[in-house]
Backbone atoms as SQL, in Angstrom:
CREATE TABLE atoms (id INTEGER PRIMARY KEY, chain TEXT, resi INTEGER, resn TEXT, atom TEXT, x REAL, y REAL, z REAL);
INSERT INTO atoms VALUES
  (1, 'A', 1, 'UNK', 'N', 57.354, 140.745, 64.377),
  (2, 'A', 1, 'UNK', 'CA', 57.827, 140.983, 65.286),
  (3, 'A', 1, 'UNK', 'C', 58.237, 142.677, 64.717),
  (4, 'A', 2, 'UNK', 'N', 57.887, 143.589, 65.884),
  (5, 'A', 2, 'UNK', 'CA', 58.168, 144.690, 66.183),
  (6, 'A', 2, 'UNK', 'C', 59.676, 145.579, 65.631),
  (7, 'A', 3, 'UNK', 'N', 59.756, 146.316, 64.807),
  (8, 'A', 3, 'UNK', 'CA', 61.197, 146.434, 64.586),
  (9, 'A', 3, 'UNK', 'C', 61.816, 147.200, 65.449),
  (10, 'A', 4, 'UNK', 'N', 63.334, 147.023, 66.133),
  (11, 'A', 4, 'UNK', 'CA', 63.394, 147.833, 66.802),
  (12, 'A', 4, 'UNK', 'C', 65.336, 148.304, 66.830),
  (13, 'A', 5, 'UNK', 'N', 65.221, 149.519, 66.487),
  (14, 'A', 5, 'UNK', 'CA', 66.596, 150.320, 66.183),
  (15, 'A', 5, 'UNK', 'C', 67.336, 150.891, 67.561),
  (16, 'A', 6, 'UNK', 'N', 68.198, 150.462, 67.880),
  (17, 'A', 6, 'UNK', 'CA', 68.819, 150.823, 68.975),
  (18, 'A', 6, 'UNK', 'C', 70.437, 150.333, 69.290),
  (19, 'A', 7, 'UNK', 'N', 71.259, 151.499, 69.514),
  (20, 'A', 7, 'UNK', 'CA', 72.535, 150.945, 69.578),
  (21, 'A', 7, 'UNK', 'C', 73.215, 151.077, 70.712),
  (22, 'A', 8, 'UNK', 'N', 74.163, 150.471, 71.571),
  (23, 'A', 8, 'UNK', 'CA', 74.850, 150.955, 72.868),
  (24, 'A', 8, 'UNK', 'C', 76.444, 150.921, 72.330),
  (25, 'A', 9, 'UNK', 'N', 76.520, 152.054, 73.621),
  (26, 'A', 9, 'UNK', 'CA', 77.731, 152.748, 73.043),
  (27, 'A', 9, 'UNK', 'C', 78.793, 151.747, 74.166),
  (28, 'A', 10, 'UNK', 'N', 80.304, 151.876, 74.312),
  (29, 'A', 10, 'UNK', 'CA', 80.811, 151.616, 75.359),
  (30, 'A', 10, 'UNK', 'C', 82.629, 152.428, 74.894),
  (31, 'A', 11, 'UNK', 'N', 83.222, 152.926, 76.121),
  (32, 'A', 11, 'UNK', 'CA', 84.415, 153.754, 75.930),
  (33, 'A', 11, 'UNK', 'C', 85.595, 152.623, 76.403),
  (34, 'A', 12, 'UNK', 'N', 86.447, 152.254, 75.842),
  (35, 'A', 12, 'UNK', 'CA', 87.140, 151.520, 76.322),
  (36, 'A', 12, 'UNK', 'C', 89.324, 152.668, 76.075),
  (37, 'A', 13, 'UNK', 'N', 89.190, 153.471, 76.947),
  (38, 'A', 13, 'UNK', 'CA', 90.308, 154.484, 76.540),
  (39, 'A', 13, 'UNK', 'C', 89.942, 155.219, 75.589),
  (40, 'A', 14, 'UNK', 'N', 90.401, 155.195, 74.436),
  (41, 'A', 14, 'UNK', 'CA', 90.472, 156.559, 73.534),
  (42, 'A', 14, 'UNK', 'C', 89.116, 155.573, 72.184),
  (43, 'A', 15, 'UNK', 'N', 89.097, 154.372, 72.614),
  (44, 'A', 15, 'UNK', 'CA', 88.105, 153.814, 71.483),
  (45, 'A', 15, 'UNK', 'C', 86.662, 153.692, 71.810),
  (46, 'A', 16, 'UNK', 'N', 85.396, 154.450, 70.887),
  (47, 'A', 16, 'UNK', 'CA', 84.301, 154.132, 71.886),
  (48, 'A', 16, 'UNK', 'C', 83.761, 153.010, 70.766),
  (49, 'A', 17, 'UNK', 'N', 83.569, 152.244, 71.341),
  (50, 'A', 17, 'UNK', 'CA', 83.017, 150.814, 71.008),
  (51, 'A', 17, 'UNK', 'C', 81.220, 150.703, 70.404),
  (52, 'A', 18, 'UNK', 'N', 80.680, 150.843, 69.851),
  (53, 'A', 18, 'UNK', 'CA', 79.183, 150.425, 69.326),
  (54, 'A', 18, 'UNK', 'C', 79.327, 149.477, 68.842),
  (55, 'A', 19, 'UNK', 'N', 77.934, 149.115, 69.210),
  (56, 'A', 19, 'UNK', 'CA', 77.049, 147.608, 68.847),
  (57, 'A', 19, 'UNK', 'C', 75.982, 147.843, 68.785),
  (58, 'A', 20, 'UNK', 'N', 74.908, 147.329, 67.418),
  (59, 'A', 20, 'UNK', 'CA', 73.809, 147.389, 67.502),
  (60, 'A', 20, 'UNK', 'C', 72.779, 146.053, 67.941),
  (61, 'A', 21, 'UNK', 'N', 71.838, 146.693, 68.964),
  (62, 'A', 21, 'UNK', 'CA', 71.537, 145.639, 69.717),
  (63, 'A', 21, 'UNK', 'C', 70.159, 145.597, 69.791),
  (64, 'A', 22, 'UNK', 'N', 69.626, 145.986, 68.003),
  (65, 'A', 22, 'UNK', 'CA', 68.322, 146.240, 68.107),
  (66, 'A', 22, 'UNK', 'C', 68.319, 145.024, 67.474),
  (67, 'A', 23, 'UNK', 'N', 66.765, 144.664, 66.720),
  (68, 'A', 23, 'UNK', 'CA', 66.660, 143.601, 65.677),
  (69, 'A', 23, 'UNK', 'C', 66.161, 144.103, 64.043),
  (70, 'A', 24, 'UNK', 'N', 66.943, 145.498, 63.656),
  (71, 'A', 24, 'UNK', 'CA', 67.009, 145.560, 62.699),
  (72, 'A', 24, 'UNK', 'C', 68.335, 145.948, 61.704),
  (73, 'A', 25, 'UNK', 'N', 68.959, 146.211, 60.835),
  (74, 'A', 25, 'UNK', 'CA', 70.101, 146.768, 60.374),
  (75, 'A', 25, 'UNK', 'C', 70.233, 148.178, 60.972),
  (76, 'A', 26, 'UNK', 'N', 71.437, 148.964, 61.168),
  (77, 'A', 26, 'UNK', 'CA', 71.495, 149.941, 61.892),
  (78, 'A', 26, 'UNK', 'C', 72.128, 150.763, 60.650),
  (79, 'A', 27, 'UNK', 'N', 71.656, 151.817, 59.978),
  (80, 'A', 27, 'UNK', 'CA', 72.167, 151.983, 58.819),
  (81, 'A', 27, 'UNK', 'C', 72.445, 154.192, 58.763),
  (82, 'A', 28, 'UNK', 'N', 72.857, 154.404, 59.420),
  (83, 'A', 28, 'UNK', 'CA', 72.638, 155.735, 60.181),
  (84, 'A', 28, 'UNK', 'C', 73.735, 156.995, 60.465),
  (85, 'A', 29, 'UNK', 'N', 74.062, 158.059, 60.524),
  (86, 'A', 29, 'UNK', 'CA', 75.045, 159.050, 60.814),
  (87, 'A', 29, 'UNK', 'C', 74.849, 158.701, 62.693),
  (88, 'A', 30, 'UNK', 'N', 76.235, 158.512, 62.983),
  (89, 'A', 30, 'UNK', 'CA', 76.059, 158.865, 64.468),
  (90, 'A', 30, 'UNK', 'C', 77.188, 159.906, 64.517),
  (91, 'A', 31, 'UNK', 'N', 75.751, 160.845, 65.438),
  (92, 'A', 31, 'UNK', 'CA', 77.069, 161.460, 66.275),
  (93, 'A', 31, 'UNK', 'C', 77.513, 161.877, 67.559),
  (94, 'A', 32, 'UNK', 'N', 78.792, 161.991, 67.493),
  (95, 'A', 32, 'UNK', 'CA', 79.348, 162.077, 68.677),
  (96, 'A', 32, 'UNK', 'C', 80.261, 163.590, 68.371),
  (97, 'A', 33, 'UNK', 'N', 79.637, 164.102, 70.240),
  (98, 'A', 33, 'UNK', 'CA', 80.274, 165.176, 70.430),
  (99, 'A', 33, 'UNK', 'C', 80.970, 165.372, 71.436),
  (100, 'A', 34, 'UNK', 'N', 82.335, 166.142, 71.230),
  (101, 'A', 34, 'UNK', 'CA', 83.467, 166.419, 72.483),
  (102, 'A', 34, 'UNK', 'C', 83.354, 167.426, 72.901),
  (103, 'A', 35, 'UNK', 'N', 83.515, 167.434, 73.979),
  (104, 'A', 35, 'UNK', 'CA', 84.040, 168.359, 74.983),
  (105, 'A', 35, 'UNK', 'C', 85.417, 168.698, 76.090),
  (106, 'A', 36, 'UNK', 'N', 86.126, 170.201, 75.217),
  (107, 'A', 36, 'UNK', 'CA', 86.824, 170.230, 76.113),
  (108, 'A', 36, 'UNK', 'C', 87.339, 171.727, 75.736),
  (109, 'A', 37, 'UNK', 'N', 86.602, 172.707, 76.311),
  (110, 'A', 37, 'UNK', 'CA', 86.955, 174.215, 76.414),
  (111, 'A', 37, 'UNK', 'C', 85.937, 174.380, 74.635),
  (112, 'A', 38, 'UNK', 'N', 86.810, 173.823, 73.533),
  (113, 'A', 38, 'UNK', 'CA', 86.466, 173.595, 72.277),
  (114, 'A', 38, 'UNK', 'C', 85.236, 172.356, 72.139),
  (115, 'A', 39, 'UNK', 'N', 84.030, 172.714, 71.415),
  (116, 'A', 39, 'UNK', 'CA', 83.788, 171.386, 71.240),
  (117, 'A', 39, 'UNK', 'C', 83.824, 171.259, 69.435),
  (118, 'A', 40, 'UNK', 'N', 84.014, 169.664, 69.943),
  (119, 'A', 40, 'UNK', 'CA', 84.141, 168.591, 68.547),
  (120, 'A', 40, 'UNK', 'C', 82.867, 168.124, 68.086),
  (121, 'A', 41, 'UNK', 'N', 82.483, 168.074, 67.011),
  (122, 'A', 41, 'UNK', 'CA', 81.553, 166.852, 66.432),
  (123, 'A', 41, 'UNK', 'C', 81.733, 165.929, 65.472),
  (124, 'A', 42, 'UNK', 'N', 81.633, 164.804, 65.728),
  (125, 'A', 42, 'UNK', 'CA', 82.280, 163.622, 64.932),
  (126, 'A', 42, 'UNK', 'C', 80.724, 162.987, 64.206),
  (127, 'A', 43, 'UNK', 'N', 80.592, 163.612, 63.230),
  (128, 'A', 43, 'UNK', 'CA', 80.027, 162.236, 62.645),
  (129, 'A', 43, 'UNK', 'C', 80.274, 161.056, 61.587),
  (130, 'A', 44, 'UNK', 'N', 79.901, 159.518, 62.086),
  (131, 'A', 44, 'UNK', 'CA', 80.071, 158.874, 61.076),
  (132, 'A', 44, 'UNK', 'C', 79.136, 158.051, 60.618),
  (133, 'A', 45, 'UNK', 'N', 79.251, 157.345, 59.560),
  (134, 'A', 45, 'UNK', 'CA', 78.095, 156.947, 59.098),
  (135, 'A', 45, 'UNK', 'C', 78.230, 155.322, 59.776),
  (136, 'A', 46, 'UNK', 'N', 77.299, 154.904, 60.170),
  (137, 'A', 46, 'UNK', 'CA', 77.338, 153.112, 60.588),
  (138, 'A', 46, 'UNK', 'C', 76.740, 152.697, 59.672),
  (139, 'A', 47, 'UNK', 'N', 77.134, 151.226, 59.586),
  (140, 'A', 47, 'UNK', 'CA', 76.036, 150.077, 59.089),
  (141, 'A', 47, 'UNK', 'C', 76.220, 148.906, 59.863),
  (142, 'A', 48, 'UNK', 'N', 75.399, 148.665, 60.568),
  (143, 'A', 48, 'UNK', 'CA', 75.781, 147.390, 60.922),
  (144, 'A', 48, 'UNK', 'C', 74.487, 146.496, 61.278),
  (145, 'A', 49, 'UNK', 'N', 74.283, 145.460, 60.849),
  (146, 'A', 49, 'UNK', 'CA', 73.195, 144.173, 61.204),
  (147, 'A', 49, 'UNK', 'C', 73.262, 143.983, 62.871),
  (148, 'A', 50, 'UNK', 'N', 72.384, 143.464, 63.180),
  (149, 'A', 50, 'UNK', 'CA', 71.606, 142.932, 64.760),
  (150, 'A', 50, 'UNK', 'C', 72.813, 142.613, 65.642),
  (151, 'A', 51, 'UNK', 'N', 73.038, 142.661, 66.035),
  (152, 'A', 51, 'UNK', 'CA', 74.538, 141.742, 66.992),
  (153, 'A', 51, 'UNK', 'C', 76.079, 142.032, 66.361),
  (154, 'A', 52, 'UNK', 'N', 76.184, 143.043, 64.921),
  (155, 'A', 52, 'UNK', 'CA', 77.563, 143.494, 64.740),
  (156, 'A', 52, 'UNK', 'C', 77.851, 144.662, 65.857),
  (157, 'A', 53, 'UNK', 'N', 79.008, 144.713, 65.558),
  (158, 'A', 53, 'UNK', 'CA', 79.744, 146.035, 66.556),
  (159, 'A', 53, 'UNK', 'C', 81.003, 146.429, 65.512),
  (160, 'A', 54, 'UNK', 'N', 81.586, 147.712, 65.899),
  (161, 'A', 54, 'UNK', 'CA', 82.434, 148.286, 65.330),
  (162, 'A', 54, 'UNK', 'C', 83.039, 149.354, 66.119),
  (163, 'A', 55, 'UNK', 'N', 84.475, 150.230, 65.998),
  (164, 'A', 55, 'UNK', 'CA', 85.059, 150.842, 66.468),
  (165, 'A', 55, 'UNK', 'C', 85.134, 152.475, 65.784),
  (166, 'A', 56, 'UNK', 'N', 84.935, 153.143, 66.843),
  (167, 'A', 56, 'UNK', 'CA', 85.453, 154.764, 66.390),
  (168, 'A', 56, 'UNK', 'C', 86.551, 155.219, 67.644),
  (169, 'A', 57, 'UNK', 'N', 87.894, 155.429, 66.526),
  (170, 'A', 57, 'UNK', 'CA', 89.220, 155.474, 67.713),
  (171, 'A', 57, 'UNK', 'C', 89.076, 157.140, 67.731),
  (172, 'A', 58, 'UNK', 'N', 88.727, 157.556, 69.298),
  (173, 'A', 58, 'UNK', 'CA', 88.171, 158.952, 69.357),
  (174, 'A', 58, 'UNK', 'C', 90.149, 159.694, 68.322),
  (175, 'A', 59, 'UNK', 'N', 91.326, 158.999, 68.422),
  (176, 'A', 59, 'UNK', 'CA', 92.250, 159.964, 68.905),
  (177, 'A', 59, 'UNK', 'C', 92.633, 159.886, 67.159),
  (178, 'A', 60, 'UNK', 'N', 91.663, 159.463, 66.387),
  (179, 'A', 60, 'UNK', 'CA', 92.437, 159.756, 64.980),
  (180, 'A', 60, 'UNK', 'C', 91.047, 160.870, 64.495),
  (181, 'A', 61, 'UNK', 'N', 90.525, 161.430, 65.400),
  (182, 'A', 61, 'UNK', 'CA', 90.165, 163.020, 65.288),
  (183, 'A', 61, 'UNK', 'C', 90.356, 163.816, 66.373),
  (184, 'A', 62, 'UNK', 'N', 91.092, 163.898, 66.761),
  (185, 'A', 62, 'UNK', 'CA', 91.268, 164.714, 67.957),
  (186, 'A', 62, 'UNK', 'C', 92.375, 164.551, 68.954),
  (187, 'A', 63, 'UNK', 'N', 92.911, 166.173, 69.119),
  (188, 'A', 63, 'UNK', 'CA', 94.797, 166.192, 69.699),
  (189, 'A', 63, 'UNK', 'C', 93.920, 165.794, 70.834),
  (190, 'A', 64, 'UNK', 'N', 95.535, 165.242, 71.023),
  (191, 'A', 64, 'UNK', 'CA', 96.125, 164.547, 72.852),
  (192, 'A', 64, 'UNK', 'C', 95.542, 166.245, 74.035),
  (193, 'A', 65, 'UNK', 'N', 94.389, 165.362, 74.423),
  (194, 'A', 65, 'UNK', 'CA', 93.981, 166.204, 75.666),
  (195, 'A', 65, 'UNK', 'C', 93.183, 165.119, 76.551),
  (196, 'A', 66, 'UNK', 'N', 91.883, 165.741, 77.461),
  (197, 'A', 66, 'UNK', 'CA', 90.618, 165.039, 78.216),
  (198, 'A', 66, 'UNK', 'C', 89.802, 165.971, 77.522),
  (199, 'A', 67, 'UNK', 'N', 88.782, 165.064, 77.114),
  (200, 'A', 67, 'UNK', 'CA', 87.252, 164.953, 77.001),
  (201, 'A', 67, 'UNK', 'C', 86.005, 164.850, 77.704),
  (202, 'A', 68, 'UNK', 'N', 85.580, 165.410, 77.506),
  (203, 'A', 68, 'UNK', 'CA', 83.689, 164.809, 76.890),
  (204, 'A', 68, 'UNK', 'C', 83.137, 164.838, 76.829),
  (205, 'A', 69, 'UNK', 'N', 83.070, 163.122, 76.181),
  (206, 'A', 69, 'UNK', 'CA', 82.437, 163.010, 75.066),
  (207, 'A', 69, 'UNK', 'C', 80.568, 162.608, 75.282),
  (208, 'A', 70, 'UNK', 'N', 79.633, 163.047, 74.500),
  (209, 'A', 70, 'UNK', 'CA', 78.348, 162.437, 74.648),
  (210, 'A', 70, 'UNK', 'C', 77.898, 162.036, 73.372),
  (211, 'A', 71, 'UNK', 'N', 77.068, 161.086, 73.309),
  (212, 'A', 71, 'UNK', 'CA', 76.074, 160.010, 72.008),
  (213, 'A', 71, 'UNK', 'C', 75.221, 160.867, 72.147),
  (214, 'A', 72, 'UNK', 'N', 74.426, 161.513, 71.355),
  (215, 'A', 72, 'UNK', 'CA', 73.216, 162.323, 71.687),
  (216, 'A', 72, 'UNK', 'C', 72.090, 160.772, 71.326),
  (217, 'A', 73, 'UNK', 'N', 72.350, 159.949, 70.208),
  (218, 'A', 73, 'UNK', 'CA', 71.334, 159.404, 70.148),
  (219, 'A', 73, 'UNK', 'C', 71.143, 158.346, 70.751),
  (220, 'A', 74, 'UNK', 'N', 72.104, 157.962, 71.744),
  (221, 'A', 74, 'UNK', 'CA', 71.760, 157.147, 73.062),
  (222, 'A', 74, 'UNK', 'C', 71.589, 158.047, 74.479),
  (223, 'A', 75, 'UNK', 'N', 71.593, 159.435, 73.976),
  (224, 'A', 75, 'UNK', 'CA', 71.938, 160.265, 75.597),
  (225, 'A', 75, 'UNK', 'C', 72.452, 159.251, 76.555),
  (226, 'A', 76, 'UNK', 'N', 73.938, 159.318, 76.200),
  (227, 'A', 76, 'UNK', 'CA', 75.279, 159.255, 77.304),
  (228, 'A', 76, 'UNK', 'C', 76.068, 159.432, 76.658),
  (229, 'A', 77, 'UNK', 'N', 76.833, 160.131, 78.069),
  (230, 'A', 77, 'UNK', 'CA', 78.068, 160.590, 78.494),
  (231, 'A', 77, 'UNK', 'C', 79.076, 160.281, 79.083),
  (232, 'A', 78, 'UNK', 'N', 80.307, 160.703, 78.261),
  (233, 'A', 78, 'UNK', 'CA', 81.525, 159.723, 79.421),
  (234, 'A', 78, 'UNK', 'C', 82.537, 161.236, 79.497),
  (235, 'A', 79, 'UNK', 'N', 82.962, 161.086, 80.642),
  (236, 'A', 79, 'UNK', 'CA', 83.808, 162.204, 81.268),
  (237, 'A', 79, 'UNK', 'C', 84.857, 162.104, 81.616),
  (238, 'A', 80, 'UNK', 'N', 86.077, 162.641, 81.462),
  (239, 'A', 80, 'UNK', 'CA', 87.671, 162.732, 81.603),
  (240, 'A', 80, 'UNK', 'C', 88.065, 161.589, 80.879),
  (241, 'A', 81, 'UNK', 'N', 87.703, 161.736, 79.556),
  (242, 'A', 81, 'UNK', 'CA', 88.199, 160.893, 78.191),
  (243, 'A', 81, 'UNK', 'C', 89.878, 161.287, 78.321),
  (244, 'A', 82, 'UNK', 'N', 91.190, 160.286, 78.082),
  (245, 'A', 82, 'UNK', 'CA', 92.807, 160.725, 77.790),
  (246, 'A', 82, 'UNK', 'C', 92.097, 160.274, 76.061),
  (247, 'A', 83, 'UNK', 'N', 92.829, 161.325, 75.276),
  (248, 'A', 83, 'UNK', 'CA', 93.115, 160.729, 74.269),
  (249, 'A', 83, 'UNK', 'C', 94.471, 161.476, 73.538);
């Protein structure tokens, strides 16, 4: 079987949900770019087995405001995110 390393993200409020949908362990830094006049970069070490999930609460890293959130690894963005 070919190794397939892939994550998927979803956003629920200020919580970024991260799931390993590949068939091998995902053990890497996940970069998240946050834009709102100022750019914030969040780098979080993620270590997930296939099928496992974790959460990243953006409110732990950002002041209260509205943001655009971009996950470069997945090439996915979320607009007008309230934190």
